[in-house]
ZADO-1210 file (C-alpha; in nm, 4 decimals, padded with zeros to 6 digits):
<atoms>
<atom x="-03.2776" y="23.9969" z="-16.6153" code="LEU" pos="1"/>
<atom x="-02.9970" y="24.2342" z="-16.5127" code="ALA" pos="2"/>
<atom x="-02.9523" y="24.3440" z="-16.8736" code="THR" pos="3"/>
<atom x="-03.3224" y="24.4241" z="-16.9055" code="ALA" pos="4"/>
<atom x="-03.3200" y="24.6247" z="-16.5808" code="VAL" pos="5"/>
<atom x="-03.0052" y="24.8101" z="-16.6883" code="PHE" pos="6"/>
<atom x="-03.1462" y="24.8975" z="-17.0312" code="ASN" pos="7"/>
<atom x="-03.4677" y="25.0210" z="-16.8764" code="ARG" pos="8"/>
<atom x="-03.3017" y="25.2392" z="-16.6103" code="LEU" pos="9"/>
<atom x="-02.9798" y="25.3734" z="-16.7643" code="CYS" pos="10"/>
<atom x="-03.1384" y="25.6823" z="-16.9214" code="ASP" pos="11"/>
<atom x="-03.2149" y="25.8162" z="-16.5734" code="GLY" pos="12"/>
<atom x="-02.8465" y="25.8320" z="-16.4750" code="PHE" pos="13"/>
<atom x="-02.5590" y="26.0646" z="-16.5620" code="GLU" pos="14"/>
<atom x="-02.3167" y="25.7747" z="-16.5888" code="GLY" pos="15"/>
<atom x="-02.3747" y="25.4051" z="-16.6348" code="PHE" pos="16"/>
<atom x="-02.1765" y="25.0876" z="-16.6882" code="CYS" pos="17"/>
<atom x="-02.2604" y="24.7184" z="-16.7236" code="PHE" pos="18"/>
<atom x="-01.9546" y="24.5041" z="-16.6440" code="LEU" pos="19"/>
<atom x="-02.0195" y="24.1523" z="-16.7756" code="LYS" pos="20"/>
<atom x="-01.8559" y="23.8360" z="-16.6439" code="ASN" pos="21"/>
<atom x="-01.6655" y="23.9993" z="-16.3582" code="VAL" pos="22"/>
<atom x="-01.5484" y="23.6654" z="-16.2149" code="ARG" pos="23"/>
<atom x="-01.4021" y="23.5391" z="-16.5405" code="GLU" pos="24"/>
<atom x="-01.2569" y="23.8705" z="-16.6556" code="ARG" pos="25"/>
<atom x="-01.1023" y="23.9506" z="-16.3156" code="ALA" pos="26"/>
<atom x="-00.9204" y="23.6163" z="-16.3253" code="GLU" pos="27"/>
<atom x="-00.8077" y="23.6679" z="-16.6839" code="LYS" pos="28"/>
<atom x="-00.7174" y="24.0401" z="-16.6904" code="TYR" pos="29"/>
<atom x="-00.7054" y="24.1494" z="-16.3256" code="GLY" pos="30"/>
<atom x="-00.9356" y="24.3720" z="-16.1227" code="ILE" pos="31"/>
<atom x="-00.7526" y="24.6928" z="-16.2225" code="ASP" pos="32"/>
<atom x="-00.8412" y="24.6310" z="-16.5881" code="HIS" pos="33"/>
<atom x="-01.2101" y="24.6111" z="-16.4938" code="LEU" pos="34"/>
<atom x="-01.1787" y="24.9169" z="-16.2728" code="LYS" pos="35"/>
<atom x="-01.0280" y="25.1125" z="-16.5634" code="THR" pos="36"/>
<atom x="-01.3144" y="25.0040" z="-16.7903" code="GLU" pos="37"/>
<atom x="-01.5696" y="25.1048" z="-16.5265" code="LEU" pos="38"/>
<atom x="-01.4122" y="25.4468" z="-16.4684" code="LEU" pos="39"/>
<atom x="-01.3777" y="25.5108" z="-16.8432" code="SER" pos="40"/>
<atom x="-01.7503" y="25.4666" z="-16.8882" code="LYS" pos="41"/>
<atom x="-01.8607" y="25.6487" z="-16.5727" code="LEU" pos="42"/>
<atom x="-01.6244" y="25.9441" z="-16.6119" code="LEU" pos="43"/>
<atom x="-01.6561" y="25.9468" z="-16.9913" code="LYS" pos="44"/>
<atom x="-01.2779" y="25.9314" z="-17.0267" code="GLU" pos="45"/>
<atom x="-01.1116" y="25.7450" z="-17.3120" code="GLU" pos="46"/>
<atom x="-00.8261" y="25.6306" z="-17.0862" code="ASP" pos="47"/>
<atom x="-00.9043" y="25.6155" z="-16.7167" code="ALA" pos="48"/>
<atom x="-00.5934" y="25.4200" z="-16.6166" code="SER" pos="49"/>
<atom x="-00.4341" y="25.7288" z="-16.4494" code="PRO" pos="50"/>
<atom x="-00.7275" y="25.7293" z="-16.2044" code="PHE" pos="51"/>
<atom x="-00.6636" y="25.3702" z="-16.0899" code="VAL" pos="52"/>
<atom x="-00.4411" y="25.3148" z="-15.7877" code="THR" pos="53"/>
<atom x="-00.3442" y="24.9923" z="-15.6119" code="PRO" pos="54"/>
<atom x="-00.6434" y="24.9124" z="-15.3946" code="GLY" pos="55"/>
<atom x="-00.8591" y="25.2033" z="-15.5110" code="GLY" pos="56"/>
<atom x="-00.8914" y="25.5136" z="-15.7243" code="ILE" pos="57"/>
<atom x="-00.7459" y="25.8641" z="-15.7012" code="THR" pos="58"/>
<atom x="-00.9076" y="26.1306" z="-15.4857" code="ASN" pos="59"/>
<atom x="-00.9738" y="26.3312" z="-15.8020" code="PHE" pos="60"/>
<atom x="-01.1791" y="26.0423" z="-15.9471" code="ALA" pos="61"/>
<atom x="-01.3607" y="25.9944" z="-15.6151" code="LYS" pos="62"/>
<atom x="-01.4533" y="26.3622" z="-15.6059" code="LYS" pos="63"/>
<atom x="-01.5903" y="26.3519" z="-15.9620" code="ARG" pos="64"/>
<atom x="-01.7848" y="26.0323" z="-15.8982" code="LEU" pos="65"/>
<atom x="-01.9269" y="26.1581" z="-15.5685" code="SER" pos="66"/>
<atom x="-02.1082" y="26.4308" z="-15.7636" code="ARG" pos="67"/>
<atom x="-02.2411" y="26.1903" z="-16.0263" code="THR" pos="68"/>
<atom x="-02.5574" y="25.9801" z="-16.0170" code="LYS" pos="69"/>
<atom x="-02.4525" y="25.6450" z="-16.1655" code="VAL" pos="70"/>
<atom x="-02.5964" y="25.3047" z="-16.2455" code="LEU" pos="71"/>
<atom x="-02.3484" y="25.0184" z="-16.2222" code="VAL" pos="72"/>
<atom x="-02.4198" y="24.6520" z="-16.2921" code="VAL" pos="73"/>
<atom x="-02.1563" y="24.4013" z="-16.1868" code="LEU" pos="74"/>
<atom x="-02.2427" y="24.0694" z="-16.3503" code="ASP" pos="75"/>
<atom x="-02.1321" y="23.7327" z="-16.2084" code="ASP" pos="76"/>
<atom x="-01.9364" y="23.8507" z="-15.9051" code="VAL" pos="77"/>
<atom x="-01.7916" y="23.5675" z="-15.6959" code="ASN" pos="78"/>
<atom x="-01.6108" y="23.7582" z="-15.4219" code="ASP" pos="79"/>
<atom x="-01.7195" y="24.0542" z="-15.2085" code="SER" pos="80"/>
<atom x="-01.3687" y="24.1988" z="-15.2478" code="ASP" pos="81"/>
<atom x="-01.4444" y="24.2454" z="-15.6188" code="GLN" pos="82"/>
<atom x="-01.7389" y="24.4657" z="-15.5249" code="MET" pos="83"/>
<atom x="-01.5248" y="24.6697" z="-15.2870" code="GLU" pos="84"/>
<atom x="-01.2427" y="24.7022" z="-15.5428" code="ASP" pos="85"/>
<atom x="-01.4785" y="24.8100" z="-15.8215" code="LEU" pos="86"/>
<atom x="-01.7195" y="25.0318" z="-15.6295" code="CYS" pos="87"/>
<atom x="-01.5537" y="25.1263" z="-15.3018" code="GLY" pos="88"/>
<atom x="-01.8554" y="25.0099" z="-15.1084" code="GLY" pos="89"/>
<atom x="-02.1218" y="25.2782" z="-15.1238" code="HIS" pos="90"/>
<atom x="-01.8829" y="25.5677" z="-15.0800" code="THR" pos="91"/>
<atom x="-01.7600" y="25.6519" z="-15.4300" code="TRP" pos="92"/>
<atom x="-02.0830" y="25.7502" z="-15.6030" code="PHE" pos="93"/>
<atom x="-02.3300" y="26.0344" z="-15.5767" code="GLY" pos="94"/>
<atom x="-02.6669" y="26.0200" z="-15.4067" code="THR" pos="95"/>
<atom x="-02.9379" y="25.8190" z="-15.5818" code="SER" pos="96"/>
<atom x="-02.6734" y="25.6035" z="-15.7506" code="SER" pos="97"/>
<atom x="-02.7530" y="25.2341" z="-15.7859" code="ARG" pos="98"/>
<atom x="-02.5240" y="24.9321" z="-15.7889" code="ILE" pos="99"/>
<atom x="-02.6754" y="24.6036" z="-15.9067" code="ILE" pos="100"/>
<atom x="-02.4762" y="24.2852" z="-15.8536" code="VAL" pos="101"/>
<atom x="-02.5489" y="23.9418" z="-15.9942" code="THR" pos="102"/>
<atom x="-02.3895" y="23.6437" z="-15.8264" code="THR" pos="103"/>
<atom x="-02.4406" y="23.2726" z="-15.7872" code="ARG" pos="104"/>
<atom x="-02.3462" y="23.2948" z="-15.4194" code="ASP" pos="105"/>
<atom x="-02.5787" y="23.4880" z="-15.1882" code="LYS" pos="106"/>
<atom x="-02.3045" y="23.5043" z="-14.9230" code="HIS" pos="107"/>
<atom x="-02.1065" y="23.7410" z="-15.1470" code="VAL" pos="108"/>
<atom x="-02.3876" y="23.9951" z="-15.1060" code="LEU" pos="109"/>
<atom x="-02.4335" y="23.9259" z="-14.7354" code="VAL" pos="110"/>
<atom x="-02.0607" y="23.9739" z="-14.6706" code="LYS" pos="111"/>
<atom x="-02.0654" y="24.2992" z="-14.8713" code="ALA" pos="112"/>
<atom x="-02.3585" y="24.4213" z="-14.6593" code="ASP" pos="113"/>
<atom x="-02.5891" y="24.4697" z="-14.9597" code="ALA" pos="114"/>
<atom x="-02.8863" y="24.6995" z="-14.8999" code="ASP" pos="115"/>
<atom x="-03.1291" y="24.4647" z="-15.0741" code="HIS" pos="116"/>
<atom x="-03.1017" y="24.1063" z="-15.1958" code="ILE" pos="117"/>
<atom x="-03.3447" y="23.9750" z="-15.4556" code="HIS" pos="118"/>
<atom x="-03.3334" y="23.6027" z="-15.5212" code="GLU" pos="119"/>
<atom x="-03.4550" y="23.5038" z="-15.8660" code="VAL" pos="120"/>
<atom x="-03.6728" y="23.1939" z="-15.8709" code="GLU" pos="121"/>
<atom x="-03.5514" y="22.9043" z="-16.0808" code="THR" pos="122"/>
<atom x="-03.7499" y="22.7982" z="-16.3841" code="LEU" pos="123"/>
<atom x="-03.9657" y="22.4873" z="-16.3691" code="ASN" pos="124"/>
<atom x="-03.8536" y="22.1825" z="-16.5699" code="SER" pos="125"/>
<atom x="-04.0662" y="22.2560" z="-16.8773" code="ASP" pos="126"/>
<atom x="-03.9579" y="22.6200" z="-16.8992" code="ASP" pos="127"/>
<atom x="-03.5937" y="22.5227" z="-16.8408" code="SER" pos="128"/>
<atom x="-03.6109" y="22.2691" z="-17.1228" code="LEU" pos="129"/>
<atom x="-03.7801" y="22.5204" z="-17.3543" code="ARG" pos="130"/>
<atom x="-03.5178" y="22.7893" z="-17.2820" code="LEU" pos="131"/>
<atom x="-03.2321" y="22.5425" z="-17.3210" code="PHE" pos="132"/>
<atom x="-03.3709" y="22.4147" z="-17.6542" code="SER" pos="133"/>
<atom x="-03.4131" y="22.7672" z="-17.7822" code="LEU" pos="134"/>
<atom x="-03.0495" y="22.8495" z="-17.7057" code="ASN" pos="135"/>
<atom x="-02.8866" y="22.5121" z="-17.7766" code="ALA" pos="136"/>
<atom x="-03.0784" y="22.4109" z="-18.0872" code="PHE" pos="137"/>
<atom x="-03.1949" y="22.7557" z="-18.2039" code="LYS" pos="138"/>
<atom x="-03.5528" y="22.6368" z="-18.2192" code="GLN" pos="139"/>
<atom x="-03.8627" y="22.6690" z="-18.0077" code="ASN" pos="140"/>
<atom x="-04.0350" y="22.3522" z="-18.1167" code="CYS" pos="141"/>
<atom x="-04.0496" y="21.9867" z="-18.0274" code="THR" pos="142"/>
<atom x="-03.7113" y="21.8181" z="-18.0148" code="ILE" pos="143"/>
<atom x="-03.6331" y="21.4520" z="-18.0718" code="GLU" pos="144"/>
<atom x="-03.6443" y="21.2039" z="-17.7833" code="ALA" pos="145"/>
<atom x="-03.2661" y="21.1609" z="-17.7647" code="GLU" pos="146"/>
<atom x="-03.2203" y="21.5389" z="-17.7572" code="GLN" pos="147"/>
<atom x="-03.4787" y="21.5644" z="-17.4781" code="VAL" pos="148"/>
<atom x="-03.2943" y="21.3078" z="-17.2667" code="GLU" pos="149"/>
<atom x="-02.9565" y="21.4725" z="-17.3245" code="LEU" pos="150"/>
<atom x="-03.1058" y="21.8150" z="-17.2565" code="SER" pos="151"/>
<atom x="-03.2548" y="21.6964" z="-16.9264" code="LYS" pos="152"/>
<atom x="-02.9155" y="21.5592" z="-16.8209" code="ARG" pos="153"/>
<atom x="-02.7533" y="21.8942" z="-16.9006" code="VAL" pos="154"/>
<atom x="-03.0220" y="22.0816" z="-16.7058" code="LEU" pos="155"/>
<atom x="-02.9811" y="21.8519" z="-16.4032" code="ASN" pos="156"/>
<atom x="-02.6073" y="21.9116" z="-16.4128" code="TYR" pos="157"/>
<atom x="-02.6656" y="22.2885" z="-16.4114" code="CYS" pos="158"/>
<atom x="-02.8816" y="22.2824" z="-16.0973" code="LYS" pos="159"/>
</atoms>
């Protein structure tokens, strides 16, 4: 859903960045690596590492960003500190900028004082099974009884 929204909106912004798997990549590479990737895309700089400081970004980068209308998607955030580290709250970007955050934990958004929280409804059992089959078995047709049972167990585990 976030990818579709991003693809639909990005043309209306001067800078845009979709950071996938923030939780996993922050653990693996560190938040400064993600911040460098974000700044590289938003500032259109090949190497944005000079703009990254411990706990923030340089004043020069802040000044450039504050004059830029950006669209940022942070995918799979699990800590409000990640949002602060990557986006400086709402203070780094120009007016009309948008930050979209996906998370499995609503409290991350509440703690970060998000302007708007949209909860996506879960799929019903039939639609969940159909989507799972399409991705797991690469088919959108009837699956065998043993695959159905195993698939239902996987779906229950994911709830």
